[in-house]
ZATORRO-846260 format. One record per residue (C-alpha): residue number from 1; residue in three letters; x, y, z. Coordinates in nm, 4 decimals. Layout:
<rs>
+-----+-----+----------+----------+----------+
!   k !   r !     east !    north !       up !
+-----+-----+----------+----------+----------+
! NUM ! ala !        X !        Y !        Z !
...
+-----+-----+----------+----------+----------+
</rs>
This chain:
<rs>
+-----+-----+----------+----------+----------+
!   k !   r !     east !    north !       up !
+-----+-----+----------+----------+----------+
!   1 ! met !  13.5465 !   5.8144 !   7.2581 !
!   2 ! lys !  13.4017 !   5.9647 !   6.9466 !
!   3 ! lys !  13.3451 !   5.6154 !   6.8025 !
!   4 ! his !  13.1366 !   5.5190 !   7.1047 !
!   5 ! ser !  12.9281 !   5.8343 !   7.0775 !
!   6 ! ile !  12.8418 !   5.7474 !   6.7172 !
!   7 ! arg !  12.7436 !   5.3933 !   6.8140 !
!   8 ! ile !  12.5101 !   5.5169 !   7.0851 !
!   9 ! lys !  12.3507 !   5.7748 !   6.8588 !
!  10 ! asn !  12.2749 !   5.5175 !   6.5905 !
!  11 ! gly !  12.1355 !   5.2723 !   6.8449 !
!  12 ! lys !  12.3545 !   4.9876 !   6.7157 !
!  13 ! gly !  12.5825 !   4.7761 !   6.9334 !
!  14 ! asp !  12.6306 !   4.4748 !   7.1549 !
!  15 ! trp !  12.3865 !   4.6022 !   7.4159 !
!  16 ! glu !  12.0689 !   4.5234 !   7.2203 !
!  17 ! gly !  11.8382 !   4.2983 !   7.4239 !
!  18 ! lys !  12.0550 !   4.3264 !   7.7354 !
!  19 ! lys !  11.9912 !   4.4933 !   8.0689 !
!  20 ! leu !  12.2466 !   4.7700 !   8.0978 !
!  21 ! thr !  12.3878 !   4.9421 !   8.4033 !
!  22 ! ile !  12.5525 !   5.2799 !   8.3535 !
!  23 ! gly !  12.7687 !   5.4819 !   8.5896 !
!  24 ! met !  12.8155 !   5.8485 !   8.5102 !
!  25 ! asp !  13.0514 !   6.0956 !   8.6774 !
!  26 ! leu !  12.8942 !   6.4369 !   8.6276 !
!  27 ! gly !  13.1212 !   6.7232 !   8.5333 !
!  28 ! asp !  13.0475 !   7.0899 !   8.4844 !
!  29 ! arg !  13.1138 !   7.0770 !   8.1086 !
!  30 ! thr !  13.1417 !   6.7093 !   8.0196 !
!  31 ! ser !  13.0526 !   6.3863 !   8.2005 !
!  32 ! arg !  13.2228 !   6.0468 !   8.1789 !
!  33 ! tyr !  13.0190 !   5.7275 !   8.1686 !
!  34 ! cys !  13.0776 !   5.3538 !   8.1796 !
!  35 ! val !  12.8279 !   5.0963 !   8.0466 !
!  36 ! leu !  12.8138 !   4.7424 !   8.1887 !
!  37 ! asp !  12.6159 !   4.4469 !   8.0583 !
!  38 ! gln !  12.4148 !   4.2138 !   8.2822 !
!  39 ! glu !  12.7258 !   3.9989 !   8.3482 !
!  40 ! gly !  12.9241 !   4.3003 !   8.4675 !
!  41 ! glu !  13.1473 !   4.3267 !   8.1614 !
!  42 ! val !  13.2369 !   4.6731 !   8.0331 !
!  43 ! leu !  13.0665 !   4.7249 !   7.6980 !
!  44 ! phe !  13.2094 !   5.0698 !   7.6358 !
!  45 ! glu !  13.3064 !   5.3970 !   7.7992 !
!  46 ! gly !  13.2700 !   5.7503 !   7.6763 !
!  47 ! ser !  13.1889 !   6.1099 !   7.7527 !
!  48 ! ala !  12.8946 !   6.3394 !   7.6867 !
!  49 ! ala !  12.8298 !   6.7097 !   7.7184 !
!  50 ! thr !  12.6565 !   6.7968 !   8.0457 !
!  51 ! thr !  12.3595 !   6.9489 !   7.8643 !
!  52 ! gln !  12.0128 !   6.8226 !   7.7841 !
!  53 ! lys !  12.1066 !   6.7869 !   7.4191 !
!  54 ! gly !  12.4292 !   6.6026 !   7.4984 !
!  55 ! leu !  12.2607 !   6.3581 !   7.7372 !
!  56 ! ser !  11.9774 !   6.2937 !   7.4913 !
!  57 ! glu !  12.2265 !   6.2105 !   7.2158 !
!  58 ! ala !  12.4237 !   5.9814 !   7.4468 !
!  59 ! phe !  12.1393 !   5.7920 !   7.6163 !
!  60 ! gly !  11.8220 !   5.8623 !   7.4205 !
!  61 ! ala !  11.8639 !   5.5612 !   7.1863 !
!  62 ! leu !  11.9532 !   5.3141 !   7.4612 !
!  63 ! pro !  11.6936 !   5.0707 !   7.5988 !
!  64 ! pro !  11.5632 !   5.1452 !   7.9499 !
!  65 ! ser !  11.8709 !   5.1118 !   8.1703 !
!  66 ! arg !  11.9818 !   5.1719 !   8.5279 !
!  67 ! ile !  12.1939 !   5.4885 !   8.5494 !
!  68 ! ala !  12.3822 !   5.5876 !   8.8648 !
!  69 ! ile !  12.5021 !   5.9433 !   8.9239 !
!  70 ! glu !  12.6318 !   6.1278 !   9.2305 !
!  71 ! thr !  12.4710 !   6.4207 !   9.4087 !
!  72 ! gly !  12.5966 !   6.7579 !   9.2938 !
!  73 ! gln !  12.4969 !   7.0831 !   9.1291 !
!  74 ! his !  12.3760 !   6.9156 !   8.8103 !
!  75 ! ser !  12.2237 !   6.6017 !   8.9621 !
!  76 ! pro !  11.8665 !   6.7401 !   9.0108 !
!  77 ! trp !  11.8005 !   6.8323 !   8.6490 !
!  78 ! val !  12.0097 !   6.5454 !   8.5102 !
!  79 ! ser !  11.8107 !   6.2890 !   8.7099 !
!  80 ! arg !  11.4807 !   6.4360 !   8.5899 !
!  81 ! his !  11.6006 !   6.4475 !   8.2285 !
!  82 ! leu !  11.7286 !   6.0893 !   8.2241 !
!  83 ! ser !  11.4095 !   5.9671 !   8.3909 !
!  84 ! gly !  11.2165 !   6.1404 !   8.1145 !
!  85 ! leu !  11.4165 !   5.9337 !   7.8636 !
!  86 ! gly !  11.2796 !   5.6164 !   8.0270 !
!  87 ! his !  11.5789 !   5.5179 !   8.2402 !
!  88 ! glu !  11.5919 !   5.4171 !   8.6070 !
!  89 ! val !  11.8057 !   5.6822 !   8.7727 !
!  90 ! ile !  11.9819 !   5.6298 !   9.1063 !
!  91 ! val !  12.1267 !   5.9415 !   9.2682 !
!  92 ! ala !  12.4070 !   5.8279 !   9.4995 !
!  93 ! his !  12.4889 !   6.0220 !   9.8151 !
!  94 ! ala !  12.8383 !   6.1494 !   9.7315 !
!  95 ! gln !  12.9586 !   6.1605 !  10.0935 !
!  96 ! asn !  12.8492 !   5.8038 !  10.1650 !
!  97 ! val !  13.0145 !   5.6353 !   9.8652 !
!  98 ! arg !  13.3499 !   5.5774 !  10.0359 !
!  99 ! leu !  13.4882 !   5.3666 !   9.7503 !
! 100 ! ile !  13.4913 !   5.6892 !   9.5463 !
! 101 ! gly !  13.5392 !   5.9664 !   9.8005 !
! 102 ! glu !  13.8286 !   5.7969 !   9.9859 !
! 103 ! ser !  13.9900 !   5.6240 !   9.6903 !
! 104 ! thr !  14.3625 !   5.6832 !   9.6337 !
! 105 ! arg !  14.3141 !   5.6278 !   9.2591 !
! 106 ! lys !  14.0501 !   5.8826 !   9.1733 !
! 107 ! asp !  13.9584 !   6.0148 !   8.8305 !
! 108 ! asp !  13.6367 !   6.0601 !   8.6340 !
! 109 ! arg !  13.6740 !   5.7377 !   8.4371 !
! 110 ! leu !  13.7278 !   5.5181 !   8.7442 !
! 111 ! asp !  13.4520 !   5.6962 !   8.9365 !
! 112 ! ala !  13.2029 !   5.6226 !   8.6583 !
! 113 ! lys !  13.3075 !   5.2557 !   8.6521 !
! 114 ! thr !  13.2771 !   5.2262 !   9.0322 !
! 115 ! leu !  12.9290 !   5.3800 !   9.0250 !
! 116 ! ala !  12.8210 !   5.1355 !   8.7545 !
! 117 ! arg !  12.9496 !   4.8315 !   8.9463 !
! 118 ! leu !  12.7875 !   4.9384 !   9.2747 !
! 119 ! ala !  12.4552 !   5.0106 !   9.1012 !
! 120 ! arg !  12.4629 !   4.6681 !   8.9326 !
! 121 ! ile !  12.5376 !   4.4774 !   9.2567 !
! 122 ! asp !  12.3083 !   4.6585 !   9.5013 !
! 123 ! pro !  12.1739 !   5.0170 !   9.4650 !
! 124 ! ala !  12.1451 !   5.0420 !   9.8454 !
! 125 ! leu !  12.5262 !   5.0604 !   9.8595 !
! 126 ! leu !  12.4981 !   5.4043 !   9.7006 !
! 127 ! ser !  12.2775 !   5.5459 !   9.9800 !
! 128 ! pro !  12.0390 !   5.6811 !   9.7144 !
! 129 ! val !  11.8741 !   6.0178 !   9.7639 !
! 130 ! arg !  11.5604 !   6.1587 !   9.6107 !
! 131 ! his !  11.5466 !   6.4915 !   9.4297 !
! 132 ! arg !  11.2376 !   6.7081 !   9.4422 !
! 133 ! ser !  11.0232 !   6.8069 !   9.1435 !
! 134 ! ala !  11.1179 !   7.0926 !   8.9103 !
! 135 ! glu !  10.8384 !   7.3145 !   9.0491 !
! 136 ! ala !  10.9441 !   7.2526 !   9.4076 !
! 137 ! gln !  11.3042 !   7.3227 !   9.3081 !
! 138 ! val !  11.2060 !   7.6650 !   9.1713 !
! 139 ! his !  11.0083 !   7.7494 !   9.4846 !
! 140 ! leu !  11.2934 !   7.6377 !   9.7097 !
! 141 ! thr !  11.5336 !   7.8477 !   9.5041 !
! 142 ! arg !  11.3447 !   8.1581 !   9.6147 !
! 143 ! ile !  11.3945 !   8.0599 !   9.9776 !
! 144 ! arg !  11.7646 !   7.9958 !   9.9255 !
! 145 ! ala !  11.8049 !   8.3225 !   9.7359 !
! 146 ! arg !  11.6461 !   8.5021 !  10.0301 !
! 147 ! ala !  11.8947 !   8.3312 !  10.2625 !
! 148 ! val !  12.1807 !   8.4638 !  10.0478 !
! 149 ! leu !  12.0485 !   8.8192 !  10.0851 !
! 150 ! val !  12.0078 !   8.7745 !  10.4608 !
! 151 ! gly !  12.3684 !   8.6550 !  10.4850 !
! 152 ! ala !  12.4913 !   8.9533 !  10.2835 !
! 153 ! arg !  12.2946 !   9.1935 !  10.5015 !
! 154 ! thr !  12.4321 !   9.0365 !  10.8196 !
! 155 ! ala !  12.7878 !   9.0743 !  10.6893 !
! 156 ! leu !  12.7294 !   9.4418 !  10.6079 !
! 157 ! val !  12.5703 !   9.5142 !  10.9457 !
! 158 ! asn !  12.8616 !   9.3489 !  11.1263 !
! 159 ! ala !  13.1058 !   9.5510 !  10.9170 !
! 160 ! ile !  12.9264 !   9.8776 !  11.0014 !
! 161 ! arg !  12.9281 !   9.8025 !  11.3738 !
! 162 ! gly !  13.2951 !   9.7036 !  11.3668 !
! 163 ! leu !  13.4019 !  10.0146 !  11.1748 !
! 164 ! thr !  13.2164 !  10.2475 !  11.4097 !
! 165 ! lys !  13.3766 !  10.0875 !  11.7162 !
! 166 ! ala !  13.7209 !  10.1254 !  11.5611 !
! 167 ! tyr !  13.6542 !  10.5001 !  11.5351 !
! 168 ! gly !  13.5508 !  10.5226 !  11.9004 !
! 169 ! glu !  13.1768 !  10.5374 !  11.8375 !
! 170 ! arg !  12.8980 !  10.2834 !  11.8654 !
! 171 ! leu !  12.5808 !  10.2128 !  11.6678 !
! 172 ! arg !  12.2783 !  10.1583 !  11.8920 !
! 173 ! lys !  12.1278 !   9.8116 !  11.9168 !
! 174 ! cys !  11.8431 !   9.7441 !  11.6762 !
! 175 ! his !  11.7086 !   9.4817 !  11.4384 !
! 176 ! pro !  11.8830 !   9.4704 !  11.0976 !
! 177 ! glu !  11.5566 !   9.5795 !  10.9334 !
! 178 ! gln !  11.5765 !   9.9055 !  11.1314 !
! 179 ! ile !  11.9223 !   9.9933 !  11.0012 !
! 180 ! arg !  11.8641 !  10.2613 !  10.7402 !
! 181 ! lys !  12.0656 !  10.5557 !  10.6152 !
! 182 ! glu !  11.8769 !  10.7823 !  10.8583 !
! 183 ! leu !  12.0449 !  10.5926 !  11.1427 !
! 184 ! ala !  12.3808 !  10.7273 !  11.0273 !
! 185 ! ala !  12.2747 !  11.0691 !  11.1585 !
! 186 ! glu !  12.3724 !  10.9476 !  11.5069 !
! 187 ! leu !  12.7363 !  10.9214 !  11.3975 !
! 188 ! ser !  12.9963 !  11.1911 !  11.3514 !
! 189 ! ser !  13.0060 !  11.3686 !  11.0161 !
! 190 ! glu !  13.3345 !  11.2041 !  10.9074 !
! 191 ! leu !  13.2116 !  10.8550 !  10.9889 !
! 192 ! arg !  12.8668 !  10.9215 !  10.8418 !
! 193 ! thr !  13.0185 !  11.0210 !  10.5079 !
! 194 ! ala !  13.2355 !  10.7085 !  10.5001 !
! 195 ! leu !  12.9616 !  10.4608 !  10.5959 !
! 196 ! glu !  12.6529 !  10.6057 !  10.4298 !
! 197 ! pro !  12.6907 !  10.3809 !  10.1180 !
! 198 ! leu !  12.6901 !  10.0756 !  10.3460 !
! 199 ! phe !  12.3722 !  10.1966 !  10.5172 !
! 200 ! gln !  12.2088 !  10.2384 !  10.1784 !
! 201 ! glu !  12.3077 !   9.8848 !  10.0763 !
! 202 ! val !  12.1631 !   9.7413 !  10.3977 !
! 203 ! gln !  11.8368 !   9.9259 !  10.3383 !
! 204 ! ser !  11.8231 !   9.8023 !   9.9785 !
! 205 ! leu !  11.8836 !   9.4426 !  10.0890 !
! 206 ! thr !  11.6098 !   9.4714 !  10.3513 !
! 207 ! glu !  11.3601 !   9.5815 !  10.0863 !
! 208 ! arg !  11.4544 !   9.2887 !   9.8612 !
! 209 ! ile !  11.4254 !   9.0446 !  10.1517 !
! 210 ! gln !  11.0777 !   9.1794 !  10.2284 !
! 211 ! his !  10.9859 !   9.1272 !   9.8626 !
! 212 ! tyr !  11.0928 !   8.7623 !   9.8903 !
! 213 ! asp !  10.8878 !   8.7297 !  10.2101 !
! 214 ! arg !  10.5746 !   8.8397 !  10.0246 !
! 215 ! glu !  10.6467 !   8.5953 !   9.7420 !
! 216 ! ile !  10.6988 !   8.3102 !   9.9880 !
! 217 ! glu !  10.3643 !   8.3862 !  10.1537 !
! 218 ! lys !  10.1903 !   8.3716 !   9.8139 !
! 219 ! ile !  10.3598 !   8.0454 !   9.7168 !
! 220 ! ala !  10.2573 !   7.8827 !  10.0454 !
! 221 ! lys !   9.8924 !   7.9864 !  10.0100 !
! 222 ! leu !   9.8574 !   7.8948 !   9.6418 !
! 223 ! his !  10.0547 !   7.5699 !   9.6178 !
! 224 ! tyr !  10.1085 !   7.4182 !   9.9623 !
! 225 ! pro !   9.7992 !   7.4089 !  10.1889 !
! 226 ! glu !   9.9839 !   7.1770 !  10.4289 !
! 227 ! val !  10.1979 !   7.4739 !  10.5358 !
! 228 ! ala !   9.9056 !   7.6107 !  10.7373 !
! 229 ! arg !   9.8806 !   7.2770 !  10.9184 !
! 230 ! leu !  10.2444 !   7.2981 !  11.0274 !
! 231 ! gln !  10.2072 !   7.6592 !  11.1379 !
! 232 ! gln !   9.9854 !   7.5446 !  11.4245 !
! 233 ! val !  10.3076 !   7.4938 !  11.6220 !
! 234 ! asn !  10.4183 !   7.8103 !  11.7955 !
! 235 ! gly !  10.7551 !   7.9189 !  11.6572 !
! 236 ! val !  10.6928 !   7.7778 !  11.3091 !
! 237 ! gly !  10.6269 !   8.0542 !  11.0585 !
! 238 ! thr !  10.5669 !   8.0414 !  10.6852 !
! 239 ! leu !  10.9369 !   8.0372 !  10.6019 !
! 240 ! ile !  11.0163 !   7.7401 !  10.8280 !
! 241 ! ala !  10.7028 !   7.5464 !  10.7305 !
! 242 ! leu !  10.7483 !   7.5978 !  10.3568 !
! 243 ! thr !  11.1176 !   7.5067 !  10.3745 !
! 244 ! tyr !  11.0202 !   7.1887 !  10.5591 !
! 245 ! val !  10.7546 !   7.0929 !  10.3036 !
! 246 ! leu !  10.9745 !   7.1612 !  10.0003 !
! 247 ! thr !  11.2763 !   6.9793 !  10.1417 !
! 248 ! val !  11.0912 !   6.6696 !  10.2628 !
! 249 ! asp !  10.8784 !   6.6721 !   9.9446 !
! 250 ! asp !  10.6907 !   6.3436 !  10.0112 !
! 251 ! pro !  10.6239 !   6.2699 !  10.3801 !
! 252 ! his !  10.5079 !   5.9142 !  10.3074 !
! 253 ! arg !  10.8557 !   5.8032 !  10.2009 !
! 254 ! phe !  10.9463 !   5.7913 !  10.5701 !
! 255 ! gly !  10.8229 !   5.4866 !  10.7570 !
! 256 ! lys !  10.8222 !   5.6649 !  11.0928 !
! 257 ! ser !  10.8123 !   6.0289 !  11.1935 !
! 258 ! arg !  11.1212 !   5.9717 !  11.4071 !
! 259 ! asp !  11.3213 !   5.9144 !  11.0884 !
! 260 ! leu !  11.3092 !   6.2897 !  11.0231 !
! 261 ! gly !  11.5593 !   6.3530 !  11.3011 !
! 262 ! cys !  11.8097 !   6.1306 !  11.1230 !
! 263 ! tyr !  11.7193 !   6.2703 !  10.7814 !
! 264 ! ile !  11.8290 !   6.6235 !  10.8685 !
! 265 ! gly !  12.1289 !   6.5191 !  11.0781 !
! 266 ! leu !  11.9983 !   6.6023 !  11.4247 !
! 267 ! arg !  12.0627 !   6.2611 !  11.5790 !
! 268 ! pro !  12.3840 !   6.1873 !  11.7749 !
! 269 ! gly !  12.6503 !   5.9898 !  11.5953 !
! 270 ! arg !  12.7141 !   5.6330 !  11.7107 !
! 271 ! arg !  13.0400 !   5.4429 !  11.7407 !
! 272 ! asn !  12.9706 !   5.1659 !  11.9909 !
! 273 ! ser !  13.2188 !   4.8843 !  12.0381 !
! 274 ! gly !  13.1849 !   4.6268 !  12.3163 !
! 275 ! asn !  13.1115 !   4.8090 !  12.6403 !
! 276 ! ser !  13.2268 !   5.1403 !  12.4978 !
! 277 ! gln !  12.9384 !   5.3724 !  12.4106 !
! 278 ! pro !  13.0893 !   5.7218 !  12.3682 !
! 279 ! gln !  12.8597 !   6.0227 !  12.3409 !
! 280 ! leu !  12.9181 !   6.1818 !  12.0014 !
! 281 ! his !  12.8055 !   6.5038 !  11.8357 !
! 282 ! ile !  12.5088 !   6.5100 !  11.5990 !
! 283 ! ser !  12.5829 !   6.3746 !  11.2532 !
! 284 ! lys !  12.5000 !   6.7023 !  11.0694 !
! 285 ! gln !  12.4079 !   6.5041 !  10.7596 !
! 286 ! gly !  12.1218 !   6.5882 !  10.5302 !
! 287 ! asn !  11.9984 !   6.9333 !  10.4346 !
! 288 ! arg !  12.1910 !   7.1948 !  10.6325 !
! 289 ! tyr !  11.9474 !   7.4795 !  10.5633 !
! 290 ! leu !  11.6480 !   7.2823 !  10.6913 !
! 291 ! arg !  11.8502 !   7.1885 !  10.9983 !
! 292 ! thr !  11.9185 !   7.5596 !  11.0533 !
! 293 ! met !  11.5471 !   7.6351 !  11.0248 !
! 294 ! met !  11.4630 !   7.3704 !  11.2845 !
! 295 ! val !  11.7182 !   7.5153 !  11.5252 !
! 296 ! gln !  11.5747 !   7.8638 !  11.4728 !
! 297 ! gly !  11.2296 !   7.7298 !  11.5572 !
! 298 ! ala !  11.3716 !   7.5666 !  11.8705 !
! 299 ! his !  11.5302 !   7.8996 !  11.9704 !
! 300 ! tyr !  11.1880 !   8.0648 !  11.9589 !
! 301 ! ile !  11.0132 !   7.7810 !  12.1441 !
! 302 ! leu !  11.2643 !   7.7937 !  12.4305 !
! 303 ! gly !  11.2999 !   8.1712 !  12.4218 !
! 304 ! pro !  11.1153 !   8.4378 !  12.6221 !
! 305 ! phe !  10.8349 !   8.4668 !  12.3640 !
! 306 ! gly !  10.7640 !   8.0943 !  12.3311 !
! 307 ! lys !  10.4193 !   7.9828 !  12.4426 !
! 308 ! asp !  10.3597 !   7.7098 !  12.6976 !
! 309 ! ser !  10.3623 !   7.3634 !  12.5419 !
! 310 ! asp !  10.4780 !   7.0096 !  12.6086 !
! 311 ! leu !  10.7757 !   7.0688 !  12.3810 !
! 312 ! arg !  10.8797 !   7.3866 !  12.5629 !
! 313 ! arg !  10.8440 !   7.2261 !  12.9073 !
! 314 ! trp !  11.0466 !   6.9247 !  12.7999 !
! 315 ! gly !  11.3209 !   7.1425 !  12.6530 !
! 316 ! leu !  11.3451 !   7.3697 !  12.9569 !
! 317 ! lys !  11.3619 !   7.0688 !  13.1863 !
! 318 ! leu !  11.6413 !   6.9259 !  12.9754 !
! 319 ! ala !  11.8315 !   7.2552 !  12.9887 !
! 320 ! gln !  11.8125 !   7.2604 !  13.3694 !
! 321 ! arg !  12.0072 !   6.9384 !  13.4096 !
! 322 ! gly !  12.3214 !   7.1465 !  13.4340 !
! 323 ! gly !  12.6523 !   7.1159 !  13.2628 !
! 324 ! arg !  12.8381 !   7.3475 !  13.0332 !
! 325 ! asn !  12.6519 !   7.2482 !  12.7189 !
! 326 ! ala !  12.3102 !   7.1707 !  12.8698 !
! 327 ! lys !  12.1329 !   7.4564 !  12.6908 !
! 328 ! lys !  12.2897 !   7.3723 !  12.3551 !
! 329 ! arg !  12.1946 !   7.0076 !  12.3888 !
! 330 ! ala !  11.8404 !   7.1034 !  12.4851 !
! 331 ! leu !  11.8196 !   7.3278 !  12.1782 !
! 332 ! val !  11.9275 !   7.0496 !  11.9439 !
! 333 ! ala !  11.6938 !   6.8008 !  12.1140 !
! 334 ! val !  11.3971 !   7.0367 !  12.0771 !
! 335 ! ala !  11.4876 !   7.0962 !  11.7101 !
! 336 ! arg !  11.4865 !   6.7197 !  11.6526 !
! 337 ! lys !  11.1517 !   6.6745 !  11.8256 !
! 338 ! leu !  11.0124 !   6.9689 !  11.6286 !
! 339 ! ala !  11.1058 !   6.8003 !  11.3004 !
! 340 ! val !  10.9347 !   6.4802 !  11.4158 !
! 341 ! leu !  10.6254 !   6.6711 !  11.5331 !
! 342 ! leu !  10.5848 !   6.8543 !  11.2022 !
! 343 ! his !  10.6000 !   6.5287 !  11.0080 !
! 344 ! lys !  10.3378 !   6.3727 !  11.2364 !
! 345 ! leu !  10.1033 !   6.6693 !  11.1885 !
! 346 ! trp !  10.1598 !   6.6645 !  10.8130 !
! 347 ! val !  10.0826 !   6.2945 !  10.7707 !
! 348 ! ser !   9.8003 !   6.2583 !  11.0212 !
! 349 ! gly !   9.6269 !   6.5926 !  10.9624 !
! 350 ! glu !   9.5552 !   6.6196 !  11.3343 !
! 351 ! val !   9.4863 !   6.9439 !  11.5161 !
! 352 ! tyr !   9.7887 !   7.0386 !  11.7233 !
! 353 ! glu !   9.7366 !   7.0372 !  12.0986 !
! 354 ! pro !  10.0295 !   7.2167 !  12.2683 !
! 355 ! leu !   9.9648 !   7.0582 !  12.6130 !
! 356 ! arg !   9.8327 !   6.7207 !  12.5046 !
! 357 ! asn !  10.0785 !   6.5133 !  12.7096 !
! 358 ! his !  10.0285 !   6.7303 !  13.0182 !
! 359 ! arg !   9.6520 !   6.6944 !  13.0047 !
! 360 ! glu !   9.6857 !   6.3201 !  12.9534 !
! 361 ! glu !   9.9011 !   6.2980 !  13.2667 !
! 362 ! glu !   9.6432 !   6.4976 !  13.4633 !
! 363 ! arg !   9.3667 !   6.2682 !  13.3407 !
! 364 ! val !   9.5574 !   5.9549 !  13.4443 !
! 365 ! ala !   9.6398 !   6.1052 !  13.7834 !
! 366 ! ala !   9.2764 !   6.1922 !  13.8433 !
+-----+-----+----------+----------+----------+
</rs>
């Protein structure tokens, strides 16, 4: 392997003047790669450090080539770095490359070779995904960091409530932001002494979450004016709108607004065969956090504080059809329509009319 690394660094070898296809299996420390020529023959294989310096030494001297990698922790910055070196980078959807994920002979060397062969034959076989820009990645990291704090606070609040019940007492119902160390005064002295550190941690997490909220508001106002356009929809706040914008990144890469439902995994799965058309669960593919945000928006739209709109009326009507899971299905359906609606508003720039369909029906009836 060392011999191959020297050949690449010096820019000398059998690949000169040829169109190369490279498959690379990213590892946390080192990454394996396989280089094919335009006839599909293996020119050489090797490994490189999964660092900017290591990738530059391995691929910086090569002519512009097609490089296939899989989605993972390192794929965002690796794809940007290799693109900066002049290569065509294809980021394969790891879950959709079944030749790798379901292979009985799986190791880094074979994975790299399989990626290279698929990229050479037809890149569409890799179900390529698109990573966002470095700036958008940093902004989205703030949102995800906030979600981590919210999850930690929820776990602490649940622990406090469970521990108080085990002692025969009960903490009054309130929003997590209202849980502070002063609330421990309602408990007995023994329990208050034991749980006061947890109350303090919850209060500290709440303050940090509020700090992230202020940062997110600033980011939306300074860098993403389209967020205000999406916030026209009742139930869509800054957090949901900014998460949507940063995750979708470029709305024009979708041919139709309806594609957004599939993109975030809110469409039902399909396994039709002959006359059999079973009803399956949603695919749950795509970005899970954005899907969670859409469901939260749907909760608000269908909840007691949601304002009257075509989307709310449609969802409530769907929930009234009966059945054990009618409300859950209505919630998912509204979340899918919400994702489609936000894309339409983003691309068209139209002013949102909550009761547009209802007024159109009244006009036709008149």
